[in-house]
C-alpha positions as CSV (number, residue, x, y, z in Angstrom):
1,M,-6.5,-16.9,8.5
2,A,-8.5,-14.8,6.1
3,I,-10.0,-12.8,9.0
4,I,-6.6,-12.2,10.4
5,G,-5.4,-11.0,7.0
6,L,-8.3,-8.5,6.7
7,L,-7.6,-7.2,10.2
8,L,-4.0,-6.8,9.2
9,A,-5.2,-4.8,6.2
10,A,-6.7,-2.2,8.5
11,L,-3.4,-2.1,10.5
12,M,-1.5,-1.6,7.3
13,G,-3.7,1.4,6.5
14,I,-3.3,2.9,10.0
15,T,0.5,2.6,9.7
16,L,0.5,4.2,6.3
17,G,-1.6,7.1,7.5
18,L,0.7,7.6,10.5
19,L,4.1,7.3,8.8
20,G,3.4,8.3,5.2
21,G,5.1,5.1,4.2
22,G,6.2,1.8,5.8
23,G,2.7,0.5,6.1
24,S,2.6,-0.4,2.4
25,I,5.5,-2.8,2.9
26,L,3.0,-5.0,4.9
27,A,0.7,-5.5,1.9
28,V,2.8,-8.2,0.1
29,P,3.3,-10.5,3.1
30,I,-0.3,-10.1,4.2
31,L,-1.6,-11.0,0.8
32,K,0.9,-13.8,0.3
33,Y,1.0,-15.5,3.8
34,A,-2.3,-14.6,5.4
35,L,-4.6,-14.6,2.3
36,G,-2.9,-17.2,0.2
37,F,-2.1,-15.2,-2.9
38,G,0.7,-16.3,-5.2
39,A,4.0,-14.4,-5.1
40,K,3.5,-12.4,-8.3
41,E,-0.2,-12.0,-7.6
42,A,0.5,-10.6,-4.1
43,I,3.1,-8.1,-5.5
44,A,0.8,-6.9,-8.3
45,S,-2.3,-6.8,-6.1
46,S,-0.4,-4.9,-3.4
47,L,0.2,-2.1,-5.8
48,A,-3.5,-1.5,-6.4
49,V,-4.2,-1.7,-2.6
50,V,-1.4,0.6,-1.7
51,G,-2.2,3.0,-4.5
52,A,-5.8,3.4,-3.5
53,T,-5.0,3.6,0.3
54,S,-2.3,6.2,-0.3
55,L,-4.6,8.3,-2.5
56,F,-7.3,8.5,0.2
57,G,-4.7,9.2,2.8
58,A,-3.2,11.9,0.7
59,A,-6.6,13.5,0.3
60,S,-7.0,13.5,4.1
61,H,-3.6,15.2,4.6
62,W,-4.5,17.6,1.8
63,R,-7.5,18.8,3.7
64,E,-5.2,19.5,6.7
65,G,-2.8,21.5,4.5
66,R,-0.1,18.8,4.7
67,V,0.6,18.1,1.0
68,R,3.1,20.0,-1.2
69,L,1.4,19.4,-4.5
70,R,4.0,20.7,-7.0
71,T,6.8,18.9,-5.2
72,G,4.8,15.7,-5.0
73,L,3.8,15.8,-8.7
74,V,7.4,16.3,-9.9
75,F,8.7,13.5,-7.7
76,G,5.7,11.3,-8.5
77,L,5.9,11.6,-12.3
78,V,9.5,10.4,-12.4
79,A,8.6,7.6,-9.9
80,M,5.7,6.5,-12.1
81,A,8.0,6.1,-15.1
82,G,10.3,3.9,-13.0
83,A,7.4,1.8,-11.6
84,Y,6.0,1.0,-15.0
85,L,9.5,0.1,-16.3
86,G,10.1,-2.2,-13.3
87,A,6.7,-3.9,-13.6
88,E,6.5,-4.2,-17.3
89,Y,10.0,-4.9,-18.4
90,L,12.1,-6.1,-15.4
91,A,9.7,-8.2,-13.2
92,P,9.0,-10.8,-16.0
93,F,12.6,-11.9,-15.8
94,L,12.4,-12.7,-12.1
95,S,10.7,-15.7,-10.4
96,G,8.2,-15.0,-7.7
97,A,10.6,-16.4,-5.1
98,T,13.3,-14.1,-6.3
99,Q,11.0,-11.1,-6.1
100,L,10.0,-12.1,-2.5
101,A,13.6,-12.5,-1.5
102,L,14.4,-9.0,-2.9
103,F,11.4,-7.8,-1.0
104,G,12.9,-9.2,2.2
105,V,16.1,-7.3,1.5
106,V,14.1,-4.1,1.0
107,M,12.4,-4.6,4.3
108,L,15.8,-4.7,6.0
109,V,16.7,-1.5,4.2
110,A,13.4,0.1,5.3
111,A,14.1,-0.9,8.9
112,F,17.6,0.7,8.7
113,F,16.1,4.0,7.5
114,M,13.5,3.9,10.3
115,F,16.1,3.3,13.0
116,R,18.3,6.0,11.5
117,E,15.4,8.5,11.5
118,G,14.7,7.5,15.2
119,E,13.2,10.8,16.1
120,P,11.3,12.4,13.1
121,A,13.0,15.5,11.6
122,R,11.9,18.9,12.8
123,D,9.7,20.9,10.6
124,A,11.8,23.0,8.3
125,P,10.8,26.6,7.6
126,G,10.0,27.8,4.1
127,T,7.3,27.6,1.5
128,E,6.9,25.5,-1.6
129,K,7.7,28.3,-4.0
130,G,11.2,27.9,-5.2
131,S,11.9,25.0,-2.8
132,L,13.0,22.7,-5.6
133,A,15.3,25.3,-7.1
134,R,17.2,25.4,-3.8
135,T,17.8,21.7,-3.5
136,Y,19.5,18.9,-5.3
137,L,16.9,18.5,-8.0
138,L,18.7,16.0,-10.1
139,L,19.4,13.8,-7.0
140,L,15.8,14.0,-6.0
141,L,14.6,13.0,-9.5
142,A,17.1,10.1,-9.7
143,L,15.9,8.8,-6.3
144,G,12.3,9.1,-7.6
145,G,13.1,7.0,-10.6
146,A,14.9,4.4,-8.4
147,V,12.0,4.2,-6.0
148,G,9.7,3.7,-8.9
149,V,11.7,0.8,-10.3
150,L,11.7,-0.8,-6.8
151,T,7.9,-0.4,-6.6
152,G,7.4,-2.1,-9.9
153,L,9.7,-5.0,-9.0
154,V,8.7,-5.8,-5.4
155,G,5.5,-3.9,-4.7
156,V,6.5,-1.4,-2.1
157,G,5.4,2.2,-2.2
158,G,8.9,3.5,-1.1
159,G,7.7,5.9,1.6
160,F,10.7,4.9,3.8
161,L,12.9,6.6,1.1
162,I,10.5,9.2,-0.1
163,V,9.9,10.9,3.3
164,P,13.6,11.4,4.1
165,A,14.2,12.6,0.5
166,L,11.4,15.2,0.7
167,V,12.7,16.4,4.1
168,L,16.4,16.5,3.3
169,L,16.5,17.4,-0.4
170,A,13.3,19.3,-1.0
171,K,13.2,21.0,2.5
172,V,9.6,19.9,3.1
173,P,8.5,20.0,6.8
174,M,8.2,16.5,8.2
175,K,4.4,16.5,8.6
176,Q,4.0,17.8,5.1
177,A,6.5,15.2,3.8
178,V,4.2,12.5,5.2
179,G,1.2,13.8,3.3
180,T,3.2,14.5,0.1
181,S,4.8,11.0,0.3
182,L,1.3,9.5,0.2
183,L,0.6,11.3,-3.1
184,V,3.8,10.1,-4.6
185,I,3.2,6.5,-3.4
186,A,-0.3,6.6,-5.0
187,M,1.1,7.7,-8.4
188,N,3.9,5.3,-8.1
189,S,1.8,2.3,-7.2
190,F,-0.9,2.9,-9.9
191,A,1.8,3.1,-12.6
192,G,3.4,-0.2,-11.3
193,F,0.0,-1.9,-11.2
194,A,-0.6,-0.8,-14.9
195,G,2.6,-2.6,-15.8
196,Y,1.2,-5.9,-14.4
197,L,-2.2,-5.7,-16.1
198,G,-2.5,-8.6,-18.6
199,E,0.5,-10.3,-17.1
200,V,-1.0,-11.4,-13.7
201,S,-4.5,-12.7,-12.8
202,F,-6.2,-10.8,-10.0
203,E,-8.8,-11.8,-7.4
204,W,-10.8,-8.6,-7.6
205,G,-13.3,-9.4,-4.8
206,P,-10.8,-10.1,-2.0
207,M,-8.6,-7.3,-3.3
208,A,-11.4,-4.8,-3.1
209,L,-12.3,-5.8,0.5
210,F,-8.7,-5.6,1.5
211,T,-8.4,-2.2,-0.1
212,A,-11.6,-0.9,1.7
213,L,-10.3,-2.0,5.1
214,A,-6.8,-0.5,4.4
215,V,-8.4,2.8,3.3
216,A,-10.5,2.9,6.5
217,G,-7.3,2.3,8.5
218,S,-5.5,5.1,6.6
219,F,-8.2,7.6,7.7
220,A,-7.7,6.5,11.3
221,G,-3.9,6.8,10.9
222,T,-4.2,10.3,9.4
223,Y,-6.3,11.4,12.4
224,L,-3.9,9.8,15.0
225,V,-0.8,11.3,13.4
226,R,-1.2,14.4,15.6
227,F,-1.2,12.4,18.8
228,V,1.3,9.6,18.3
229,P,5.1,10.1,18.9
230,Q,6.4,9.1,15.6
231,G,10.0,8.4,16.7
232,A,8.9,5.5,19.0
233,L,6.4,4.2,16.4
234,Q,9.1,4.1,13.7
235,R,11.5,2.2,15.9
236,S,8.9,-0.3,16.9
237,F,7.8,-0.8,13.3
238,A,11.5,-1.2,12.3
239,V,11.8,-4.1,14.7
240,F,8.7,-5.7,13.2
241,L,10.1,-5.3,9.7
242,I,13.3,-7.1,10.7
243,I,11.3,-10.0,12.0
244,M,9.2,-10.2,8.9
245,A,12.2,-9.9,6.6
246,A,14.0,-12.7,8.4
247,F,10.9,-14.9,7.9
248,I,10.5,-14.0,4.2
249,L,14.2,-14.5,3.4
250,Y,14.2,-17.9,5.1
251,E,11.1,-19.0,3.2
252,N,12.6,-18.0,-0.1
253,R,16.3,-18.8,0.7
254,G,16.6,-21.0,-2.4
255,A,16.2,-17.9,-4.6
256,M,19.2,-16.1,-3.1
257,P,22.6,-17.3,-4.3
258,F,24.3,-16.6,-1.0
259,M,21.8,-18.5,1.2
C-alpha cells in the first residue's frame, strides 16, 4: 500500500504541473488512505507537500516566462492570511472526520469547476502592468482570502478556484495563470502549514519522501503541459474527483448532519 501511495505522489505532482491546481487535492486522500496518516495529520502534512511541490513547479514555469509575479504576490499574500487563520483558529474546532467530509464536498466543487472550464480559456492579450487596476481587485482579494481559509481547513491548494480567478478577473493568459497559480498555492500552503505547527505531530521521513516524488512529478507535468490537451485532461480528472469524493463522504458520513 505504501508503494502505491508513493507512486500516487508522483502522479499528484504531474497533475499539479499540468493543471496549476487540482493535483494538490489528491494529497490528503493519498496520505490518509494509502499511507495510513490520521485525518488531521494528513491535512496538515499535505500542506507542506503541496507547498514544496507547487514552489518547484512555479520555478519551472517562471523559467518559461509563465508566472505573473506581481499578480501572484498580491493574491498570495491575502490567501496566506486566510490559510493561517483557517489552520490556527478554525481547524481546532472541527473533528478530523468533519474536515474530511468538508474535503469531500470541496472535491465535488472542484469537479464542477473543471467540468465547467471544459476547454481551457484562450490566452488573453495584455501585459501585467496595470492589469489589476483594470479588474475587480476587491473581488479577487476576497476570493484569495476565501481560498486561504479553505486551504487551512481542509488542506487543498485551491488551484481549481485560483486559475479561473486569474483568467477572468486579472486577465492573465491561461498558461500564465497555471504558473502563477502554483506560486499562490505555495504561499497559501506554507502559511496553512505554519498554522498547524505545534498542533499536529508529523512523520517527517515519509512526508519528505512523498514530497520528493511529488516534486519530480511536477517537473514532468510542467514539461508535458505544452503537449497535453488540457480540456480533455480536466474532464477526466473531474470524473476521478467525483469518484474520490463519493468514497470520502461515505467513509465520513457520520460527520455530516444530512447523511
